[in-house]
PDB file as gemmi writes it, atoms N, CA and C in Angstrom:
CRYST1    1.000    1.000    1.000  90.00  90.00  90.00 P 1                      
ATOM      1  N   UNK A   1      72.148 160.554 150.577  1.00  0.00           N  
ATOM      2  CA  UNK A   1      72.322 160.535 148.911  1.00  0.00           C  
ATOM      3  C   UNK A   1      73.479 160.632 148.719  1.00  0.00           C  
ATOM      4  N   UNK A   2      73.833 160.999 147.589  1.00  0.00           N  
ATOM      5  CA  UNK A   2      74.837 160.843 146.736  1.00  0.00           C  
ATOM      6  C   UNK A   2      75.116 162.320 146.299  1.00  0.00           C  
ATOM      7  N   UNK A   3      76.686 161.929 146.778  1.00  0.00           N  
ATOM      8  CA  UNK A   3      77.638 163.214 146.875  1.00  0.00           C  
ATOM      9  C   UNK A   3      77.947 164.258 145.224  1.00  0.00           C  
ATOM     10  N   UNK A   4      76.980 165.080 144.931  1.00  0.00           N  
ATOM     11  CA  UNK A   4      77.118 165.800 143.992  1.00  0.00           C  
ATOM     12  C   UNK A   4      78.552 165.981 143.241  1.00  0.00           C  
ATOM     13  N   UNK A   5      79.575 165.887 143.736  1.00  0.00           N  
ATOM     14  CA  UNK A   5      80.398 165.398 142.346  1.00  0.00           C  
ATOM     15  C   UNK A   5      80.902 164.323 142.256  1.00  0.00           C  
ATOM     16  N   UNK A   6      80.613 163.588 142.504  1.00  0.00           N  
ATOM     17  CA  UNK A   6      80.529 161.992 142.733  1.00  0.00           C  
ATOM     18  C   UNK A   6      79.505 161.553 141.172  1.00  0.00           C  
ATOM     19  N   UNK A   7      78.569 162.299 141.471  1.00  0.00           N  
ATOM     20  CA  UNK A   7      77.441 162.304 140.418  1.00  0.00           C  
ATOM     21  C   UNK A   7      77.676 162.904 139.247  1.00  0.00           C  
ATOM     22  N   UNK A   8      78.821 163.655 138.898  1.00  0.00           N  
ATOM     23  CA  UNK A   8      78.613 163.911 137.939  1.00  0.00           C  
ATOM     24  C   UNK A   8      79.956 163.890 137.153  1.00  0.00           C  
ATOM     25  N   UNK A   9      80.631 162.353 137.513  1.00  0.00           N  
ATOM     26  CA  UNK A   9      81.593 161.639 136.735  1.00  0.00           C  
ATOM     27  C   UNK A   9      80.881 160.492 136.673  1.00  0.00           C  
ATOM     28  N   UNK A  10      79.937 159.774 137.044  1.00  0.00           N  
ATOM     29  CA  UNK A  10      79.148 158.860 136.800  1.00  0.00           C  
ATOM     30  C   UNK A  10      78.831 158.273 136.148  1.00  0.00           C  
ATOM     31  N   UNK A  11      78.939 156.994 135.616  1.00  0.00           N  
ATOM     32  CA  UNK A  11      77.953 156.789 133.743  1.00  0.00           C  
ATOM     33  C   UNK A  11      77.681 155.823 134.036  1.00  0.00           C  
ATOM     34  N   UNK A  12      76.879 155.614 132.762  1.00  0.00           N  
ATOM     35  CA  UNK A  12      76.318 153.559 132.801  1.00  0.00           C  
ATOM     36  C   UNK A  12      77.172 153.289 132.436  1.00  0.00           C  
ATOM     37  N   UNK A  13      77.768 151.977 133.119  1.00  0.00           N  
ATOM     38  CA  UNK A  13      79.054 150.908 132.281  1.00  0.00           C  
ATOM     39  C   UNK A  13      78.411 150.213 131.103  1.00  0.00           C  
ATOM     40  N   UNK A  14      77.386 150.651 130.185  1.00  0.00           N  
ATOM     41  CA  UNK A  14      77.033 149.828 129.585  1.00  0.00           C  
ATOM     42  C   UNK A  14      77.244 150.540 128.434  1.00  0.00           C  
ATOM     43  N   UNK A  15      76.780 152.103 128.210  1.00  0.00           N  
ATOM     44  CA  UNK A  15      76.633 153.191 127.325  1.00  0.00           C  
ATOM     45  C   UNK A  15      77.411 154.021 127.600  1.00  0.00           C  
ATOM     46  N   UNK A  16      78.053 154.266 128.452  1.00  0.00           N  
ATOM     47  CA  UNK A  16      78.584 155.500 128.879  1.00  0.00           C  
ATOM     48  C   UNK A  16      78.147 156.888 129.101  1.00  0.00           C  
ATOM     49  N   UNK A  17      76.826 156.607 129.005  1.00  0.00           N  
ATOM     50  CA  UNK A  17      75.497 157.673 129.403  1.00  0.00           C  
ATOM     51  C   UNK A  17      75.964 158.285 130.349  1.00  0.00           C  
ATOM     52  N   UNK A  18      75.250 159.350 130.804  1.00  0.00           N  
ATOM     53  CA  UNK A  18      75.222 159.999 131.973  1.00  0.00           C  
ATOM     54  C   UNK A  18      73.974 159.643 133.138  1.00  0.00           C  
ATOM     55  N   UNK A  19      74.105 159.056 134.534  1.00  0.00           N  
ATOM     56  CA  UNK A  19      73.483 158.948 135.248  1.00  0.00           C  
ATOM     57  C   UNK A  19      72.848 160.421 136.225  1.00  0.00           C  
ATOM     58  N   UNK A  20      71.569 160.188 136.633  1.00  0.00           N  
ATOM     59  CA  UNK A  20      70.636 161.445 137.709  1.00  0.00           C  
ATOM     60  C   UNK A  20      70.429 160.143 138.950  1.00  0.00           C  
ATOM     61  N   UNK A  21      70.072 161.115 139.446  1.00  0.00           N  
ATOM     62  CA  UNK A  21      68.996 160.630 140.919  1.00  0.00           C  
ATOM     63  C   UNK A  21      67.496 160.387 140.507  1.00  0.00           C  
ATOM     64  N   UNK A  22      67.479 159.565 140.584  1.00  0.00           N  
ATOM     65  CA  UNK A  22      65.768 158.252 140.654  1.00  0.00           C  
ATOM     66  C   UNK A  22      65.035 159.290 141.560  1.00  0.00           C  
ATOM     67  N   UNK A  23      63.779 160.390 140.999  1.00  0.00           N  
ATOM     68  CA  UNK A  23      62.978 160.774 141.046  1.00  0.00           C  
ATOM     69  C   UNK A  23      62.358 159.731 142.262  1.00  0.00           C  
ATOM     70  N   UNK A  24      61.286 160.384 143.247  1.00  0.00           N  
ATOM     71  CA  UNK A  24      60.460 159.384 144.375  1.00  0.00           C  
ATOM     72  C   UNK A  24      59.890 158.770 143.418  1.00  0.00           C  
ATOM     73  N   UNK A  25      58.939 159.158 143.094  1.00  0.00           N  
ATOM     74  CA  UNK A  25      57.645 158.661 141.952  1.00  0.00           C  
ATOM     75  C   UNK A  25      58.409 157.102 141.753  1.00  0.00           C  
ATOM     76  N   UNK A  26      59.158 157.665 140.822  1.00  0.00           N  
ATOM     77  CA  UNK A  26      59.894 156.462 139.804  1.00  0.00           C  
ATOM     78  C   UNK A  26      60.522 155.115 141.352  1.00  0.00           C  
ATOM     79  N   UNK A  27      61.175 156.006 142.091  1.00  0.00           N  
ATOM     80  CA  UNK A  27      61.290 154.752 143.010  1.00  0.00           C  
ATOM     81  C   UNK A  27      60.279 153.973 143.831  1.00  0.00           C  
ATOM     82  N   UNK A  28      58.964 155.148 144.380  1.00  0.00           N  
ATOM     83  CA  UNK A  28      58.258 154.291 144.496  1.00  0.00           C  
ATOM     84  C   UNK A  28      56.925 153.218 143.598  1.00  0.00           C  
ATOM     85  N   UNK A  29      57.285 153.771 142.358  1.00  0.00           N  
ATOM     86  CA  UNK A  29      56.447 152.707 141.218  1.00  0.00           C  
ATOM     87  C   UNK A  29      57.159 151.376 141.289  1.00  0.00           C  
ATOM     88  N   UNK A  30      58.401 151.369 141.123  1.00  0.00           N  
ATOM     89  CA  UNK A  30      59.667 150.311 141.516  1.00  0.00           C  
ATOM     90  C   UNK A  30      59.121 149.301 142.315  1.00  0.00           C  
ATOM     91  N   UNK A  31      59.384 149.972 143.627  1.00  0.00           N  
ATOM     92  CA  UNK A  31      59.170 149.495 144.817  1.00  0.00           C  
ATOM     93  C   UNK A  31      57.479 148.711 145.026  1.00  0.00           C  
ATOM     94  N   UNK A  32      56.900 149.244 144.427  1.00  0.00           N  
ATOM     95  CA  UNK A  32      55.642 148.426 143.996  1.00  0.00           C  
ATOM     96  C   UNK A  32      55.839 147.454 142.963  1.00  0.00           C  
ATOM     97  N   UNK A  33      56.679 147.797 142.367  1.00  0.00           N  
ATOM     98  CA  UNK A  33      55.974 146.117 140.947  1.00  0.00           C  
ATOM     99  C   UNK A  33      57.173 145.250 141.688  1.00  0.00           C  
ATOM    100  N   UNK A  34      58.357 146.008 142.485  1.00  0.00           N  
ATOM    101  CA  UNK A  34      59.085 144.748 143.760  1.00  0.00           C  
ATOM    102  C   UNK A  34      58.352 144.054 144.041  1.00  0.00           C  
ATOM    103  N   UNK A  35      57.825 144.620 145.401  1.00  0.00           N  
ATOM    104  CA  UNK A  35      56.631 144.131 145.564  1.00  0.00           C  
ATOM    105  C   UNK A  35      55.749 142.590 145.269  1.00  0.00           C  
ATOM    106  N   UNK A  36      55.771 143.379 143.949  1.00  0.00           N  
ATOM    107  CA  UNK A  36      54.244 142.837 143.375  1.00  0.00           C  
ATOM    108  C   UNK A  36      54.737 141.450 142.782  1.00  0.00           C  
ATOM    109  N   UNK A  37      56.662 140.890 142.897  1.00  0.00           N  
ATOM    110  CA  UNK A  37      57.419 139.993 142.399  1.00  0.00           C  
ATOM    111  C   UNK A  37      57.685 140.423 140.773  1.00  0.00           C  
ATOM    112  N   UNK A  38      57.512 141.075 140.576  1.00  0.00           N  
ATOM    113  CA  UNK A  38      57.774 141.325 139.084  1.00  0.00           C  
ATOM    114  C   UNK A  38      58.732 142.344 138.499  1.00  0.00           C  
ATOM    115  N   UNK A  39      60.187 142.584 139.228  1.00  0.00           N  
ATOM    116  CA  UNK A  39      61.050 142.606 138.428  1.00  0.00           C  
ATOM    117  C   UNK A  39      62.006 141.541 138.735  1.00  0.00           C  
ATOM    118  N   UNK A  40      62.787 141.888 137.405  1.00  0.00           N  
ATOM    119  CA  UNK A  40      64.234 141.385 137.322  1.00  0.00           C  
ATOM    120  C   UNK A  40      65.482 141.663 137.220  1.00  0.00           C  
ATOM    121  N   UNK A  41      66.663 141.771 138.035  1.00  0.00           N  
ATOM    122  CA  UNK A  41      67.533 142.362 137.325  1.00  0.00           C  
ATOM    123  C   UNK A  41      68.011 141.995 135.746  1.00  0.00           C  
ATOM    124  N   UNK A  42      69.081 142.819 135.176  1.00  0.00           N  
ATOM    125  CA  UNK A  42      69.691 142.353 133.783  1.00  0.00           C  
ATOM    126  C   UNK A  42      69.834 140.965 133.950  1.00  0.00           C  
ATOM    127  N   UNK A  43      70.405 140.388 135.266  1.00  0.00           N  
ATOM    128  CA  UNK A  43      71.350 139.240 134.992  1.00  0.00           C  
ATOM    129  C   UNK A  43      70.076 138.231 135.041  1.00  0.00           C  
ATOM    130  N   UNK A  44      68.943 138.680 135.400  1.00  0.00           N  
ATOM    131  CA  UNK A  44      67.797 137.991 134.791  1.00  0.00           C  
ATOM    132  C   UNK A  44      67.482 137.304 137.056  1.00  0.00           C  
ATOM    133  N   UNK A  45      67.861 137.748 137.389  1.00  0.00           N  
ATOM    134  CA  UNK A  45      67.538 137.468 139.172  1.00  0.00           C  
ATOM    135  C   UNK A  45      66.254 138.126 139.351  1.00  0.00           C  
ATOM    136  N   UNK A  46      65.462 137.748 140.218  1.00  0.00           N  
ATOM    137  CA  UNK A  46      64.161 138.460 140.598  1.00  0.00           C  
ATOM    138  C   UNK A  46      64.571 139.537 142.320  1.00  0.00           C  
ATOM    139  N   UNK A  47      64.190 140.528 141.554  1.00  0.00           N  
ATOM    140  CA  UNK A  47      64.569 142.024 142.763  1.00  0.00           C  
ATOM    141  C   UNK A  47      63.401 141.876 143.690  1.00  0.00           C  
ATOM    142  N   UNK A  48      64.028 141.134 145.184  1.00  0.00           N  
ATOM    143  CA  UNK A  48      63.338 140.392 146.277  1.00  0.00           C  
ATOM    144  C   UNK A  48      63.376 142.164 147.114  1.00  0.00           C  
ATOM    145  N   UNK A  49      64.710 142.762 147.138  1.00  0.00           N  
ATOM    146  CA  UNK A  49      64.794 144.512 148.216  1.00  0.00           C  
ATOM    147  C   UNK A  49      64.096 145.171 147.547  1.00  0.00           C  
ATOM    148  N   UNK A  50      63.395 146.087 148.042  1.00  0.00           N  
ATOM    149  CA  UNK A  50      62.781 147.495 147.672  1.00  0.00           C  
ATOM    150  C   UNK A  50      63.849 148.430 147.630  1.00  0.00           C  
ATOM    151  N   UNK A  51      64.556 149.461 146.703  1.00  0.00           N  
ATOM    152  CA  UNK A  51      65.158 150.122 146.561  1.00  0.00           C  
ATOM    153  C   UNK A  51      65.272 151.297 146.884  1.00  0.00           C  
ATOM    154  N   UNK A  52      66.157 151.996 147.708  1.00  0.00           N  
ATOM    155  CA  UNK A  52      66.181 153.571 149.074  1.00  0.00           C  
ATOM    156  C   UNK A  52      66.274 154.447 147.815  1.00  0.00           C  
ATOM    157  N   UNK A  53      67.364 154.434 147.047  1.00  0.00           N  
ATOM    158  CA  UNK A  53      67.208 155.213 146.596  1.00  0.00           C  
ATOM    159  C   UNK A  53      68.220 154.586 144.887  1.00  0.00           C  
ATOM    160  N   UNK A  54      68.327 155.290 143.817  1.00  0.00           N  
ATOM    161  CA  UNK A  54      68.822 154.883 142.520  1.00  0.00           C  
ATOM    162  C   UNK A  54      69.305 156.326 141.321  1.00  0.00           C  
ATOM    163  N   UNK A  55      69.898 155.690 140.619  1.00  0.00           N  
ATOM    164  CA  UNK A  55      70.559 156.289 139.432  1.00  0.00           C  
ATOM    165  C   UNK A  55      70.218 155.341 138.614  1.00  0.00           C  
ATOM    166  N   UNK A  56      69.711 156.734 137.342  1.00  0.00           N  
ATOM    167  CA  UNK A  56      68.571 156.056 136.315  1.00  0.00           C  
ATOM    168  C   UNK A  56      69.191 156.791 135.030  1.00  0.00           C  
ATOM    169  N   UNK A  57      69.936 155.694 134.123  1.00  0.00           N  
ATOM    170  CA  UNK A  57      70.645 156.229 133.310  1.00  0.00           C  
ATOM    171  C   UNK A  57      69.576 157.952 132.440  1.00  0.00           C  
ATOM    172  N   UNK A  58      70.646 158.203 131.482  1.00  0.00           N  
ATOM    173  CA  UNK A  58      69.598 159.460 131.080  1.00  0.00           C  
ATOM    174  C   UNK A  58      68.913 159.314 130.068  1.00  0.00           C  
ATOM    175  N   UNK A  59      68.307 158.143 129.149  1.00  0.00           N  
ATOM    176  CA  UNK A  59      67.703 157.707 128.770  1.00  0.00           C  
ATOM    177  C   UNK A  59      66.402 157.137 129.504  1.00  0.00           C  
ATOM    178  N   UNK A  60      66.866 157.359 130.720  1.00  0.00           N  
ATOM    179  CA  UNK A  60      65.524 156.321 131.285  1.00  0.00           C  
ATOM    180  C   UNK A  60      65.214 154.795 131.441  1.00  0.00           C  
ATOM    181  N   UNK A  61      66.590 154.189 130.946  1.00  0.00           N  
ATOM    182  CA  UNK A  61      65.547 152.842 130.369  1.00  0.00           C  
ATOM    183  C   UNK A  61      66.098 151.767 131.659  1.00  0.00           C  
ATOM    184  N   UNK A  62      67.121 152.094 132.543  1.00  0.00           N  
ATOM    185  CA  UNK A  62      67.932 151.509 133.559  1.00  0.00           C  
ATOM    186  C   UNK A  62      68.265 152.635 134.681  1.00  0.00           C  
ATOM    187  N   UNK A  63      68.331 151.677 135.958  1.00  0.00           N  
ATOM    188  CA  UNK A  63      68.224 151.817 137.201  1.00  0.00           C  
ATOM    189  C   UNK A  63      69.001 151.095 138.321  1.00  0.00           C  
ATOM    190  N   UNK A  64      69.810 151.569 138.673  1.00  0.00           N  
ATOM    191  CA  UNK A  64      70.929 151.360 139.026  1.00  0.00           C  
ATOM    192  C   UNK A  64      70.779 151.860 140.938  1.00  0.00           C  
ATOM    193  N   UNK A  65      70.688 150.570 141.236  1.00  0.00           N  
ATOM    194  CA  UNK A  65      70.187 151.357 142.581  1.00  0.00           C  
ATOM    195  C   UNK A  65      71.873 151.691 143.618  1.00  0.00           C  
ATOM    196  N   UNK A  66      71.232 152.155 144.747  1.00  0.00           N  
ATOM    197  CA  UNK A  66      72.748 152.850 145.916  1.00  0.00           C  
ATOM    198  C   UNK A  66      72.110 152.684 147.038  1.00  0.00           C  
ATOM    199  N   UNK A  67      73.073 151.252 147.404  1.00  0.00           N  
ATOM    200  CA  UNK A  67      72.837 151.356 148.531  1.00  0.00           C  
ATOM    201  C   UNK A  67      74.133 151.624 149.733  1.00  0.00           C  
ATOM    202  N   UNK A  68      73.846 152.607 150.707  1.00  0.00           N  
ATOM    203  CA  UNK A  68      74.501 153.089 151.906  1.00  0.00           C  
ATOM    204  C   UNK A  68      75.468 154.079 151.368  1.00  0.00           C  
ATOM    205  N   UNK A  69      74.639 155.102 149.949  1.00  0.00           N  
ATOM    206  CA  UNK A  69      75.689 155.995 149.638  1.00  0.00           C  
ATOM    207  C   UNK A  69      76.738 155.627 148.810  1.00  0.00           C  
ATOM    208  N   UNK A  70      76.282 154.144 148.276  1.00  0.00           N  
ATOM    209  CA  UNK A  70      77.368 153.586 147.461  1.00  0.00           C  
ATOM    210  C   UNK A  70      76.969 153.193 146.350  1.00  0.00           C  
ATOM    211  N   UNK A  71      76.513 153.612 144.514  1.00  0.00           N  
ATOM    212  CA  UNK A  71      75.916 153.333 143.805  1.00  0.00           C  
ATOM    213  C   UNK A  71      76.569 151.943 143.668  1.00  0.00           C  
ATOM    214  N   UNK A  72      75.529 150.937 142.927  1.00  0.00           N  
ATOM    215  CA  UNK A  72      76.127 149.602 142.590  1.00  0.00           C  
ATOM    216  C   UNK A  72      76.156 149.699 141.147  1.00  0.00           C  
ATOM    217  N   UNK A  73      76.756 149.578 140.599  1.00  0.00           N  
ATOM    218  CA  UNK A  73      77.238 149.766 138.959  1.00  0.00           C  
ATOM    219  C   UNK A  73      77.881 148.768 138.388  1.00  0.00           C  
ATOM    220  N   UNK A  74      77.362 147.773 138.933  1.00  0.00           N  
ATOM    221  CA  UNK A  74      77.563 146.474 138.445  1.00  0.00           C  
ATOM    222  C   UNK A  74      75.786 146.146 137.214  1.00  0.00           C  
ATOM    223  N   UNK A  75      76.663 145.655 136.576  1.00  0.00           N  
ATOM    224  CA  UNK A  75      75.846 145.675 134.965  1.00  0.00           C  
ATOM    225  C   UNK A  75      74.537 144.630 135.246  1.00  0.00           C  
ATOM    226  N   UNK A  76      75.113 142.943 135.396  1.00  0.00           N  
ATOM    227  CA  UNK A  76      74.297 142.590 135.441  1.00  0.00           C  
ATOM    228  C   UNK A  76      73.267 143.203 136.747  1.00  0.00           C  
ATOM    229  N   UNK A  77      73.250 143.614 137.824  1.00  0.00           N  
ATOM    230  CA  UNK A  77      72.409 143.975 138.974  1.00  0.00           C  
ATOM    231  C   UNK A  77      71.583 145.034 138.267  1.00  0.00           C  
ATOM    232  N   UNK A  78      71.768 145.982 137.294  1.00  0.00           N  
ATOM    233  CA  UNK A  78      70.795 147.182 137.192  1.00  0.00           C  
ATOM    234  C   UNK A  78      69.525 146.753 136.495  1.00  0.00           C  
ATOM    235  N   UNK A  79      68.567 147.262 136.980  1.00  0.00           N  
ATOM    236  CA  UNK A  79      67.305 147.193 136.755  1.00  0.00           C  
ATOM    237  C   UNK A  79      66.453 147.673 135.494  1.00  0.00           C  
ATOM    238  N   UNK A  80      65.872 146.766 134.758  1.00  0.00           N  
ATOM    239  CA  UNK A  80      65.757 147.621 133.316  1.00  0.00           C  
ATOM    240  C   UNK A  80      64.499 148.050 134.068  1.00  0.00           C  
ATOM    241  N   UNK A  81      63.398 149.739 133.124  1.00  0.00           N  
ATOM    242  CA  UNK A  81      63.059 150.271 133.640  1.00  0.00           C  
ATOM    243  C   UNK A  81      61.392 149.687 132.883  1.00  0.00           C  
ATOM    244  N   UNK A  82      61.575 149.211 132.084  1.00  0.00           N  
ATOM    245  CA  UNK A  82      60.482 148.877 131.179  1.00  0.00           C  
ATOM    246  C   UNK A  82      59.699 147.888 131.648  1.00  0.00           C  
ATOM    247  N   UNK A  83      59.944 147.223 132.666  1.00  0.00           N  
ATOM    248  CA  UNK A  83      59.315 146.449 133.620  1.00  0.00           C  
ATOM    249  C   UNK A  83      57.474 147.109 134.701  1.00  0.00           C  
ATOM    250  N   UNK A  84      57.842 148.289 134.633  1.00  0.00           N  
ATOM    251  CA  UNK A  84      57.373 148.701 135.961  1.00  0.00           C  
ATOM    252  C   UNK A  84      56.002 149.914 135.298  1.00  0.00           C  
ATOM    253  N   UNK A  85      54.833 149.737 135.419  1.00  0.00           N  
ATOM    254  CA  UNK A  85      53.875 150.219 134.819  1.00  0.00           C  
ATOM    255  C   UNK A  85      53.420 151.229 134.720  1.00  0.00           C  
TER     256      UNK A  85                                                      
END                                                                             
């Protein structure tokens, strides 16, 4: 899990809004869509690996993966959440 002090200062690199920890339900729904081959990142690449943890933008529209407790705040790697049902 990501450090709470770090989480307090992290913001979305696109619009500088706060980020929060994605809940288990969101991660599970996202991973089902990834397994079905329906998810592309903002860069247009198909997401092939399941997400273990994520940070979601305050408006719940974009998720940034957290890999080995390190948030990947790369805009092109962000996952638009309008792709999951």
